[in-house]
MDAnalysis code that builds the backbone (N, CA, C; Angstrom):
import MDAnalysis as mda
import numpy as np

u = mda.Universe.empty(567, n_residues=189, atom_resindex=np.repeat(np.arange(189), 3), trajectory=True)
u.add_TopologyAttr("name", ["N", "CA", "C"] * 189)
u.add_TopologyAttr("resid", np.arange(1, 190))
u.add_TopologyAttr("resname", ["MET", "SER", "ASP", "ILE", "SER", "ASP", "THR", "ILE", "GLN", "GLU", "PRO", "ILE", "GLU", "GLN", "ALA", "GLY", "LYS", "SER", "LYS", "ILE", "ASN", "SER", "ARG", "VAL", "ALA", "LEU", "LEU", "VAL", "ALA", "ILE", "THR", "ALA", "THR", "PHE", "MET", "ALA", "LEU", "CYS", "ASN", "VAL", "LYS", "ASP", "GLY", "ASN", "ILE", "VAL", "GLN", "ALA", "MET", "SER", "GLN", "ALA", "GLN", "ALA", "HIS", "SER", "ILE", "ASP", "ALA", "TRP", "SER", "TYR", "PHE", "GLN", "ALA", "LYS", "SER", "THR", "LYS", "GLN", "ALA", "ILE", "ALA", "GLU", "ASN", "SER", "LEU", "GLU", "MET", "LEU", "LYS", "LEU", "GLN", "HIS", "LEU", "SER", "THR", "ASN", "ASP", "THR", "ALA", "ILE", "LYS", "LYS", "TYR", "GLU", "ILE", "GLN", "ILE", "ALA", "ARG", "TYR", "GLU", "LYS", "GLU", "LYS", "MET", "VAL", "ILE", "LYS", "SER", "GLN", "ALA", "GLU", "GLY", "TYR", "ALA", "LYS", "GLU", "TYR", "ASP", "ALA", "ILE", "ASN", "LEU", "PHE", "ASP", "ASP", "GLN", "PHE", "ASP", "MET", "THR", "ASP", "ALA", "MET", "LEU", "THR", "ILE", "SER", "ILE", "ALA", "MET", "LEU", "GLY", "ILE", "THR", "SER", "LEU", "THR", "GLN", "LYS", "LYS", "TRP", "LEU", "LEU", "TYR", "PHE", "ALA", "GLY", "THR", "VAL", "ALA", "VAL", "LEU", "GLY", "PHE", "ILE", "PHE", "GLY", "PHE", "THR", "ALA", "PHE", "LEU", "GLY", "ILE", "SER", "LEU", "HIS", "SER", "ASP", "LEU", "VAL", "ALA", "LYS", "ILE", "LEU", "GLY"])
u.atoms.positions = np.array([
    [0.669, -0.911, 0.064],
    [0.054, -0.291, 0.032],
    [0.843, 1.433, 0.133],
    [2.051, 1.217, 0.402],
    [2.854, 2.455, 0.787],
    [3.360, 2.808, -0.604],
    [3.433, 1.569, -1.763],
    [4.100, 1.907, -2.866],
    [2.994, 3.053, -3.690],
    [1.665, 2.574, -3.379],
    [0.704, 3.347, -4.151],
    [0.631, 4.671, -3.496],
    [0.745, 4.663, -2.208],
    [0.873, 6.285, -1.820],
    [1.995, 6.902, -2.024],
    [2.895, 6.624, -2.344],
    [4.512, 6.960, -2.692],
    [4.142, 7.621, -4.182],
    [3.738, 6.715, -4.889],
    [3.501, 7.168, -6.235],
    [2.323, 8.291, -6.744],
    [1.466, 8.251, -5.723],
    [0.482, 9.423, -6.000],
    [0.778, 10.673, -5.194],
    [1.546, 10.450, -4.096],
    [1.977, 11.805, -3.255],
    [3.031, 12.325, -4.073],
    [3.996, 11.655, -4.716],
    [5.192, 12.410, -5.527],
    [4.278, 13.359, -6.588],
    [3.360, 13.028, -7.533],
    [3.141, 13.988, -8.595],
    [2.137, 15.007, -7.655],
    [1.598, 14.888, -6.600],
    [0.676, 15.874, -5.912],
    [1.509, 16.905, -5.374],
    [2.804, 16.453, -4.858],
    [3.683, 17.335, -4.620],
    [4.217, 18.363, -5.649],
    [4.593, 17.660, -6.696],
    [5.032, 18.282, -7.922],
    [4.115, 19.122, -8.610],
    [2.819, 18.879, -8.302],
    [1.739, 19.593, -9.198],
    [1.655, 20.987, -8.884],
    [1.870, 21.400, -7.180],
    [1.546, 22.721, -6.782],
    [2.863, 23.509, -7.656],
    [3.934, 22.973, -7.962],
    [5.046, 23.517, -8.404],
    [4.963, 24.004, -9.949],
    [4.166, 23.208, -10.459],
    [3.988, 23.137, -12.155],
    [3.204, 24.436, -12.449],
    [3.888, 24.848, -13.883],
    [2.809, 25.956, -14.292],
    [1.899, 25.402, -15.435],
    [1.993, 23.906, -15.727],
    [1.183, 23.483, -16.395],
    [-0.154, 23.429, -15.456],
    [-0.307, 23.077, -14.278],
    [-1.325, 23.004, -13.452],
    [-2.050, 24.255, -13.424],
    [-1.533, 25.429, -13.263],
    [-2.135, 26.732, -13.253],
    [-2.618, 26.949, -14.421],
    [-2.299, 26.635, -15.590],
    [-3.024, 26.811, -16.953],
    [-3.789, 25.835, -17.172],
    [-3.820, 24.768, -16.580],
    [-4.991, 23.649, -16.649],
    [-6.222, 24.070, -15.578],
    [-5.895, 24.795, -14.465],
    [-7.285, 25.374, -13.623],
    [-7.465, 26.233, -14.468],
    [-6.923, 27.432, -14.980],
    [-7.474, 28.356, -15.544],
    [-8.570, 28.035, -16.714],
    [-7.912, 27.138, -17.495],
    [-8.556, 26.681, -18.666],
    [-9.981, 25.640, -18.298],
    [-9.764, 24.929, -17.158],
    [-10.965, 24.349, -16.672],
    [-12.006, 25.361, -16.087],
    [-11.555, 26.222, -15.391],
    [-12.531, 27.353, -14.865],
    [-13.117, 27.911, -15.911],
    [-12.503, 28.433, -17.054],
    [-13.118, 29.205, -18.383],
    [-13.955, 28.351, -18.987],
    [-13.428, 27.182, -19.348],
    [-14.325, 26.072, -19.804],
    [-15.564, 25.709, -19.183],
    [-15.444, 25.524, -18.019],
    [-16.683, 25.050, -16.966],
    [-17.687, 26.401, -17.007],
    [-17.255, 27.421, -17.050],
    [-18.346, 28.391, -16.973],
    [-18.931, 28.892, -18.300],
    [-18.183, 28.817, -19.417],
    [-18.887, 28.664, -20.658],
    [-19.815, 27.610, -20.901],
    [-19.454, 26.381, -20.537],
    [-20.225, 25.255, -20.777],
    [-21.520, 25.440, -19.889],
    [-21.426, 26.070, -18.458],
    [-22.797, 26.283, -17.991],
    [-23.647, 27.399, -18.612],
    [-22.986, 28.512, -19.231],
    [-23.956, 29.194, -19.937],
    [-24.626, 28.600, -21.219],
    [-23.732, 27.836, -21.917],
    [-24.194, 26.997, -22.962],
    [-25.196, 26.127, -22.498],
    [-25.229, 25.355, -21.433],
    [-26.481, 24.745, -20.894],
    [-27.711, 25.378, -20.716],
    [-27.545, 26.561, -20.129],
    [-28.724, 27.562, -19.868],
    [-29.521, 27.710, -21.333],
    [-28.475, 28.435, -22.026],
    [-29.244, 28.338, -23.561],
    [-29.770, 27.479, -24.219],
    [-28.826, 26.403, -24.077],
    [-29.669, 24.995, -24.953],
    [-30.985, 24.444, -24.074],
    [-30.968, 24.697, -22.843],
    [-32.355, 24.194, -22.346],
    [-33.247, 25.310, -22.685],
    [-33.363, 26.653, -22.992],
    [-34.149, 27.585, -23.639],
    [-34.507, 27.273, -24.901],
    [-33.118, 26.893, -25.663],
    [-33.741, 26.452, -26.967],
    [-34.528, 24.934, -26.946],
    [-34.284, 23.949, -26.087],
    [-34.944, 22.769, -26.211],
    [-36.904, 23.001, -25.717],
    [-36.735, 24.274, -24.668],
    [-38.235, 24.651, -24.560],
    [-38.945, 25.248, -25.706],
    [-38.119, 25.916, -26.553],
    [-38.789, 26.662, -27.869],
    [-39.091, 25.341, -28.823],
    [-38.084, 24.261, -28.935],
    [-38.157, 23.389, -29.973],
    [-39.664, 22.779, -29.465],
    [-39.962, 22.164, -28.161],
    [-41.171, 21.732, -27.805],
    [-42.265, 22.455, -28.106],
    [-41.987, 23.757, -27.766],
    [-43.274, 24.401, -28.203],
    [-43.574, 24.727, -29.698],
    [-42.492, 24.760, -30.481],
    [-42.941, 24.700, -32.113],
    [-43.494, 23.236, -32.324],
    [-43.061, 22.282, -31.576],
    [-43.476, 20.936, -31.983],
    [-44.751, 20.729, -31.638],
    [-45.461, 21.269, -30.572],
    [-46.539, 21.105, -30.060],
    [-47.554, 21.935, -30.897],
    [-47.103, 23.131, -31.264],
    [-47.886, 23.841, -32.085],
    [-48.039, 23.375, -33.566],
    [-46.851, 22.690, -34.099],
    [-46.862, 22.154, -35.361],
    [-48.065, 20.886, -35.115],
    [-48.086, 20.200, -34.439],
    [-49.019, 18.818, -33.993],
    [-50.389, 19.442, -33.915],
    [-50.682, 20.441, -33.161],
    [-51.973, 21.075, -32.972],
    [-52.599, 21.640, -34.530],
    [-51.620, 21.984, -34.925],
    [-52.177, 22.573, -36.697],
    [-52.481, 21.502, -37.448],
    [-51.661, 20.644, -37.513],
    [-51.842, 19.360, -38.228],
    [-53.281, 18.688, -37.834],
    [-53.401, 18.398, -36.441],
    [-54.774, 18.052, -35.820],
    [-56.068, 19.006, -36.596],
    [-55.762, 20.315, -36.184],
    [-56.783, 21.271, -36.805],
    [-57.041, 20.899, -38.282],
    [-56.024, 21.098, -38.862],
    [-55.984, 20.562, -40.424],
    [-56.700, 19.286, -40.673],
    [-56.591, 18.220, -39.788],
    [-57.029, 17.079, -40.273],
    [-58.894, 17.274, -39.987],
    [-59.025, 17.956, -38.896],
    [-60.664, 17.999, -38.319],
    [-61.320, 19.066, -39.595],
    [-60.559, 19.957, -40.067],
    [-61.329, 20.469, -41.219],
    [-61.283, 19.736, -42.449],
    [-60.323, 18.747, -42.717],
    [-60.580, 18.005, -43.813],
    [-61.821, 16.919, -43.597],
    [-61.878, 16.409, -42.233],
    [-63.096, 15.688, -41.982],
    [-64.291, 16.341, -42.500],
    [-64.630, 17.557, -42.020],
    [-65.630, 18.387, -42.053],
    [-65.982, 18.663, -43.454],
    [-64.894, 19.045, -44.236],
    [-64.961, 18.953, -45.775],
    [-65.631, 17.934, -46.259],
    [-64.956, 16.676, -46.002],
    [-65.409, 15.111, -46.576],
    [-66.659, 14.937, -46.258],
    [-67.166, 15.539, -45.128],
    [-68.933, 15.145, -44.733],
    [-69.590, 16.105, -45.509],
    [-69.190, 17.391, -45.670],
    [-69.658, 18.333, -46.665],
    [-69.805, 17.964, -47.965],
    [-68.796, 17.363, -48.526],
    [-68.768, 16.897, -49.895],
    [-69.888, 15.850, -50.071],
    [-69.611, 14.875, -49.007],
    [-70.739, 13.643, -49.109],
    [-72.162, 14.019, -49.180],
    [-72.475, 15.022, -48.343],
    [-73.612, 15.673, -48.338],
    [-74.150, 16.445, -49.528],
    [-73.172, 17.423, -50.084],
    [-73.416, 17.848, -51.402],
    [-73.705, 16.510, -52.494],
    [-72.944, 15.504, -52.386],
    [-73.145, 14.608, -53.482],
    [-74.627, 13.831, -53.325],
    [-74.967, 13.790, -52.145],
    [-76.219, 12.986, -51.623],
    [-77.455, 13.855, -52.158],
    [-77.231, 15.186, -52.059],
    [-78.431, 16.122, -52.305],
    [-78.241, 16.223, -53.836],
    [-77.056, 16.342, -54.537],
    [-77.226, 16.196, -56.277],
    [-77.774, 15.363, -56.736],
    [-77.588, 13.755, -55.976],
    [-78.269, 12.552, -56.211],
    [-79.734, 12.667, -56.342],
    [-80.315, 13.367, -55.607],
    [-81.605, 13.278, -55.086],
    [-82.253, 14.404, -56.562],
    [-81.621, 15.132, -56.817],
    [-82.207, 16.047, -58.086],
    [-83.473, 16.661, -57.706],
    [-83.409, 17.055, -56.340],
    [-84.981, 18.043, -56.057],
    [-84.660, 19.389, -56.240],
    [-85.391, 19.999, -56.749],
    [-85.414, 21.635, -56.843],
    [-85.563, 22.211, -55.574],
    [-85.722, 21.375, -54.484],
    [-85.978, 22.107, -53.154],
    [-84.368, 22.162, -52.404],
    [-83.677, 21.474, -52.957],
    [-82.537, 21.176, -52.624],
    [-81.384, 22.236, -53.005],
    [-81.782, 23.241, -53.987],
    [-80.909, 23.954, -54.598],
    [-80.070, 25.105, -53.402],
    [-80.912, 25.280, -52.427],
    [-80.370, 26.311, -51.245],
    [-79.539, 25.206, -50.340],
    [-79.767, 24.295, -50.428],
    [-79.059, 23.190, -49.479],
    [-77.565, 22.784, -50.257],
    [-77.787, 22.746, -51.610],
    [-76.535, 22.608, -52.270],
    [-75.742, 23.645, -52.346],
    [-76.224, 24.675, -52.477],
    [-75.492, 25.987, -52.615],
    [-74.787, 26.385, -50.959],
    [-75.373, 25.883, -50.002],
    [-74.841, 25.834, -48.742],
    [-73.645, 25.189, -48.462],
    [-73.805, 23.759, -48.926],
    [-72.713, 22.903, -49.011],
    [-71.561, 23.314, -49.730],
    [-71.646, 23.741, -51.013],
    [-70.564, 24.516, -52.006],
    [-70.017, 25.235, -51.086],
    [-70.534, 26.441, -50.513],
    [-69.913, 27.377, -49.904],
    [-69.018, 26.745, -48.683],
    [-69.638, 25.883, -47.742],
    [-68.945, 25.172, -46.958],
    [-67.626, 24.655, -47.444],
    [-67.650, 23.923, -48.339],
    [-66.796, 23.000, -49.055],
    [-65.423, 24.073, -49.354],
    [-65.868, 25.173, -50.085],
    [-64.815, 25.880, -50.458],
    [-64.252, 26.721, -49.341],
    [-64.990, 27.069, -48.039],
    [-64.509, 27.612, -46.877],
    [-63.449, 26.803, -46.520],
    [-63.829, 25.182, -46.089],
    [-62.969, 24.631, -45.700],
    [-61.634, 24.318, -46.440],
    [-61.735, 24.448, -47.524],
    [-60.553, 24.340, -48.432],
    [-59.559, 25.301, -48.383],
    [-60.155, 26.689, -48.080],
    [-59.383, 27.954, -48.072],
    [-58.746, 27.692, -46.556],
    [-59.597, 27.471, -45.577],
    [-59.149, 27.337, -44.198],
    [-57.991, 26.558, -44.145],
    [-58.061, 25.316, -44.883],
    [-57.074, 24.261, -44.809],
    [-55.592, 24.537, -45.338],
    [-55.831, 25.498, -46.335],
    [-54.506, 26.259, -46.837],
    [-53.881, 26.741, -45.751],
    [-54.549, 27.599, -45.207],
    [-53.968, 28.450, -43.969],
    [-53.421, 27.629, -42.940],
    [-54.288, 26.768, -42.453],
    [-53.594, 25.718, -41.634],
    [-52.565, 25.069, -41.805],
    [-52.494, 24.628, -43.069],
    [-51.463, 24.005, -43.566],
    [-50.301, 24.780, -43.807],
    [-50.253, 26.006, -44.266],
    [-49.144, 26.993, -44.231],
    [-48.649, 27.134, -43.012],
    [-49.482, 27.267, -41.909],
    [-49.047, 27.269, -40.405],
    [-48.216, 26.242, -39.769],
    [-48.721, 25.218, -40.309],
    [-48.145, 23.913, -39.526],
    [-46.797, 23.822, -40.144],
    [-46.686, 23.926, -41.717],
    [-45.404, 23.886, -42.086],
    [-44.272, 24.764, -41.586],
    [-45.009, 26.122, -41.105],
    [-44.042, 27.289, -40.631],
    [-43.416, 26.548, -39.321],
    [-44.308, 26.060, -38.509],
    [-43.881, 25.706, -37.171],
    [-42.858, 24.552, -37.262],
    [-42.984, 23.615, -38.482],
    [-42.155, 22.597, -38.586],
    [-40.692, 22.934, -38.993],
    [-40.788, 23.957, -39.690],
    [-39.404, 24.932, -40.145],
    [-38.855, 25.554, -39.223],
    [-39.794, 26.041, -38.305],
    [-38.984, 26.927, -37.033],
    [-38.378, 25.774, -36.176],
    [-39.183, 24.667, -35.863],
    [-38.549, 23.555, -35.124],
    [-36.992, 23.016, -35.699],
    [-37.232, 22.960, -36.826],
    [-35.923, 22.553, -37.661],
    [-34.599, 23.601, -37.560],
    [-35.195, 24.825, -37.833],
    [-34.078, 25.962, -37.623],
    [-33.600, 25.990, -36.142],
    [-34.489, 25.879, -34.983],
    [-34.081, 25.802, -33.716],
    [-33.221, 24.433, -33.379],
    [-33.630, 23.353, -34.107],
    [-32.831, 22.138, -33.696],
    [-31.292, 22.086, -34.412],
    [-31.128, 22.941, -35.167],
    [-29.616, 23.240, -35.574],
    [-28.497, 23.728, -34.342],
    [-29.466, 24.916, -33.839],
    [-28.424, 25.321, -32.683],
    [-28.586, 24.417, -31.564],
    [-29.743, 23.685, -31.549],
    [-29.678, 22.778, -30.430],
    [-28.477, 21.666, -30.387],
    [-28.160, 21.466, -31.760],
    [-27.090, 20.212, -31.844],
    [-25.809, 21.106, -31.987],
    [-25.778, 22.441, -32.100],
    [-24.473, 22.839, -31.825],
    [-24.105, 23.232, -30.651],
    [-25.404, 23.309, -29.419],
    [-24.830, 23.564, -28.191],
    [-24.709, 21.942, -27.663],
    [-25.163, 20.962, -28.251],
    [-24.784, 19.565, -27.953],
    [-23.336, 19.158, -28.229],
    [-22.941, 19.714, -29.664],
    [-21.503, 19.526, -29.920],
    [-20.677, 20.470, -28.728],
    [-21.029, 21.452, -28.663],
    [-20.280, 22.219, -27.683],
    [-20.160, 21.461, -26.210],
    [-21.154, 21.079, -25.893],
    [-20.986, 20.216, -24.386],
    [-20.230, 19.277, -24.675],
    [-20.250, 18.521, -25.881],
    [-19.600, 17.476, -25.855],
    [-17.977, 17.992, -25.737],
    [-17.783, 18.787, -26.570],
    [-16.031, 19.175, -26.954],
    [-15.602, 19.467, -25.600],
    [-16.311, 20.461, -25.110],
    [-15.960, 21.161, -23.411],
    [-15.632, 19.924, -22.677],
    [-16.730, 18.917, -22.632],
    [-16.597, 17.939, -21.514],
    [-15.435, 16.928, -21.945],
    [-14.922, 16.653, -22.980],
    [-13.962, 16.233, -23.473],
    [-12.782, 16.939, -23.127],
    [-12.647, 18.159, -23.494],
    [-11.491, 19.142, -22.860],
    [-11.296, 19.012, -21.674],
    [-12.387, 19.238, -20.564],
    [-12.218, 19.117, -19.235],
    [-11.515, 17.811, -18.637],
    [-11.977, 16.678, -19.266],
    [-11.420, 15.459, -18.996],
    [-9.832, 15.354, -19.313],
    [-9.693, 15.852, -20.638],
    [-8.054, 15.699, -21.073],
    [-7.411, 16.629, -20.203],
    [-8.025, 17.695, -19.659],
    [-7.146, 18.680, -18.638],
    [-6.896, 18.110, -17.309],
    [-8.054, 17.271, -16.862],
    [-7.431, 16.181, -15.748],
    [-6.352, 15.049, -15.897],
    [-6.613, 14.798, -16.943],
    [-5.026, 13.722, -17.391],
    [-3.861, 14.751, -17.366],
    [-3.972, 15.879, -18.106],
    [-2.984, 16.887, -18.490],
    [-2.382, 17.096, -16.901],
    [-3.142, 17.634, -15.938],
    [-2.665, 17.756, -14.550],
    [-1.797, 16.570, -13.916],
    [-2.554, 15.492, -14.198],
    [-1.783, 14.228, -13.529],
    [-0.384, 13.784, -14.441],
    [-0.315, 14.048, -15.529],
    [0.733, 13.282, -16.078],
    [1.880, 14.449, -16.637],
    [1.257, 15.849, -16.645],
    [2.091, 16.938, -16.767],
    [2.592, 16.867, -18.093],
    [1.976, 16.525, -19.201],
    [2.391, 16.377, -20.543],
    [1.712, 17.847, -21.244],
    [2.912, 18.436, -21.944],
    [2.635, 19.665, -22.735],
    [1.590, 19.451, -23.811],
    [2.052, 18.436, -24.669],
    [1.216, 18.109, -25.941],
    [-0.269, 17.803, -25.280],
    [-0.740, 17.323, -24.204],
    [-1.884, 16.942, -23.930],
    [-2.613, 18.122, -23.570],
    [-2.024, 19.018, -23.143],
    [-2.576, 20.581, -22.507],
    [-2.735, 21.070, -23.870],
    [-2.228, 20.965, -24.849],
    [-2.404, 21.831, -26.335],
    [-3.418, 20.925, -26.763],
    [-3.587, 19.669, -26.710],
    [-4.587, 18.695, -27.398],
    [-5.834, 19.346, -26.766],
    [-5.963, 19.378, -25.634],
    [-7.083, 19.576, -24.543],
    [-7.588, 21.020, -24.953],
    [-6.862, 21.882, -24.988],
    [-6.815, 23.474, -25.693],
    [-7.487, 23.579, -26.851],
    [-7.127, 22.838, -27.907],
    [-7.469, 22.651, -29.268],
    [-8.976, 22.119, -29.089],
    [-9.475, 21.119, -28.374],
    [-10.658, 20.368, -28.335],
    [-11.679, 21.791, -27.810],
    [-11.193, 22.231, -26.796],
    [-11.549, 23.512, -25.949],
    [-11.931, 24.696, -27.035],
    [-11.026, 24.800, -27.839],
    [-11.325, 25.903, -28.816],
    [-12.487, 25.613, -29.751],
    [-12.626, 24.304, -30.079],
    [-13.431, 23.883, -31.115],
    [-14.916, 23.997, -30.516],
    [-14.986, 23.553, -29.019],
    [-16.213, 23.521, -28.054],
    [-16.618, 25.330, -28.220],
    [-15.613, 26.172, -27.946],
    [-15.914, 27.318, -27.832],
    [-16.554, 28.281, -29.224],
    [-15.888, 27.692, -30.380],
    [-16.273, 28.058, -31.795],
    [-17.747, 27.539, -31.967],
    [-18.284, 26.297, -31.410],
    [-19.481, 25.859, -31.803],
    [-20.317, 26.719, -30.721],
    [-19.887, 26.853, -29.535],
    [-20.670, 27.667, -28.743],
    [-21.112, 29.271, -29.123],
    [-19.840, 29.609, -29.489],
    [-20.107, 31.009, -29.866],
    [-20.961, 31.343, -30.950],
    [-20.784, 30.408, -32.061],
    [-21.652, 30.695, -33.078],
    [-23.137, 30.360, -32.840],
    [-23.567, 29.440, -32.158],
    [-24.810, 29.014, -31.468],
    [-25.384, 30.244, -30.989],
    [-24.599, 30.917, -29.914],
    [-25.233, 32.027, -29.374],
    [-25.492, 33.209, -30.401],
    [-24.351, 33.394, -31.267],
    [-24.698, 34.425, -32.209],
    [-25.626, 33.974, -33.385],
    [-26.168, 32.834, -33.332],
    [-27.083, 32.462, -34.401],
    [-26.766, 32.081, -35.691],
    [-25.348, 31.476, -35.828],
    [-24.487, 31.432, -36.890],
    [-24.595, 29.670, -37.073],
    [-25.252, 29.253, -38.107],
    [-25.269, 27.955, -38.371],
    [-23.967, 27.480, -38.520],
    [-23.475, 26.535, -37.670],
    [-21.926, 25.895, -38.043],
    [-22.333, 24.712, -37.545],
    [-23.234, 23.803, -38.483],
    [-23.647, 22.435, -38.236],
    [-22.873, 21.490, -39.000],
    [-22.308, 20.462, -38.330],
    [-21.640, 19.362, -38.795],
    [-22.680, 18.061, -38.740],
    [-23.294, 17.635, -39.611],
    [-23.994, 16.668, -40.019],
    [-23.242, 15.283, -39.590],
    [-22.189, 15.205, -39.591],
    [-21.306, 13.857, -39.113],
    [-21.379, 13.796, -37.495],
    [-20.822, 14.832, -36.912],
    [-20.796, 15.321, -35.582],
    [-22.081, 14.989, -34.916],
    [-23.344, 15.618, -35.378],
    [-24.612, 15.160, -35.031],
    [-25.146, 14.062, -35.323],
    [-24.625, 13.491, -36.355],
    [-25.057, 11.800, -36.166],
    [-24.206, 10.955, -35.243],
    [-23.077, 11.362, -34.910],
    [-22.188, 10.622, -33.790],
    [-22.993, 10.820, -32.511],
    [-23.282, 11.960, -32.276],
    [-23.968, 12.357, -31.052],
    [-25.201, 11.916, -30.831],
    [-26.215, 12.125, -32.074],
    [-27.456, 11.723, -31.988],
    [-27.736, 10.343, -31.541],
])
């Protein structure tokens, strides 16, 4: 047991004297802070995505209801036309007007539903960017921990590079600039 204790104790004593550890500490603090801000923004984006999706589902349900009403009106009109009674002329006109109204309303509802779907897709791009930010920064923090233990400069540079990539994804998402990688999104999805 004393061998393990000695093995761990020596790097810990040297760690306080190392410039790498102060750089690691600074990078971890900055990275973790930025990561927290990105997580808050990502949470807001997920809420907006849920709302857009709910609106889209509601609109398509309303569209379906209008289609059903239109189908009933079309069937009623067809039945009246088949009866060929002159007393049905006002009823025929009534159903023709209803059918035209339903068709017009359906086009408006369809446009709204498609708009909500497009809004969801647009928001989802930034959700993916924040997810990539989170992944990159998490990897960077883990690599910085290993850097602190091993005192390897090349590992510090590697962790810093991964952090920079995470910061780029995060800043562009905050600024509303689409920097979306389908490959990374598929890997993370």
